[in-house]
Residue, then its C-alpha position, 0 to 999 in steps of 0.5 A: m600127243n592127239h588133239i584132243h589132249d593139246e586142246v584140253r591141256k591148253f583149256l586148263i593152262e589158259r585158266g589158271m592151272p599151273a603148266e607143270f602138272a601130270d595127265g594123271d594127275d587129280l587136277f583138284a589136288v595139284g591145281g585146287l580146281s574148284s567145282l566152278m572150274a569143273m562146270q566151265i570145263v563140262t560146257w567147254v567140251e559141250r561147245h568146243f567138241d560138239i557132244p552132249v554130256r548129259a545129267d549121268d556124265l558128271r561124274l568125278t571120273n569124267f573130269r579128274s584128270v586130263e586122261s580122264i576128260c580125254a578118254f570121255i571126249e574121246s568114247r562120246t566123239s566115236s560112239l557119236s560117228v559110229t551113231t551117225t554112220g549107221l543112220r546113213 
């Protein structure tokens, strides 16, 4: 498991998700994830990983599962490092 994966799972479990859910499970279906919790996830992703979440990123597909959250974070952090590296 990687660091991002572990952090995402820890965050979700600390906020009441049952510990026995698969990374690909629809969090809205298995854990009763609400729209309020979805916004908490978005805010946490922005702050914890220091990445901006733009309005066009606010798609259910980006935040539906642990896999999709991790993929979103990894895509944004890799694009930020490429951008930063290109500026040097």
